[in-house]
N, C-alpha and C positions, 0 to 999 in steps of 0.2 A: 503493501499500499504505500509505503514511503517513496517508492520509486516513481510511482505514478504522480505523486505531489511534486517531486523534482521535475518531471518532464513538463507539467502545467506551469510551474515556476519559470522554467527556461522558455518555454513558448511565450509566455507574457513579455519576457526580456526581448525575445525575437521579434515580437510584435512593436514593441516600444522602438526598438533599435530600427525598425523599418520605417516607423513614423517619422522618426528623426534623421533617417538616412540621407536627406538631402540639405542637411544643415550641419554646423560645426560640432553638434553633440554626437554625431557618429563615431568620431574618434575616442571619445571617451568610452562610449559603449564597447567598442572593440577592444580596448585596453582592459576593462572589466571582464571581457569575454575571455581574453588571453589569461588573465589571472585564474579564472574560474576553471578553465580547460586544465591548468597545470595543476590546480588543487585536487580536482576530481580525477585526474589520470594518477597522481600520487596515492590518493584514497584508495583507488581501484588496485594498485599494486599491493598495497599495505594489505588491503581485505584478501586479496589472493593468497598472499603468503600466510596470514595468521588466521582467516576465516576458514580453512580448510582443515584445520586440525580438529581430530576427533578429540573429545573430552570425556574423561572417565567419570562415570557416575550417571545419576538419572538424566 
């Protein structure tokens, strides 16, 4: 469910970026998108390494 929420959030960001695409605000949104992309790629890699471990117990 959390993944769907993030998809909706990024869809809203994309729509806002398209609205401001013909102005100077687009460069700000592109910088934010680059930072978010880097953060989520790092989080994906971390979750692949640590999320796949089997835990002992119930």
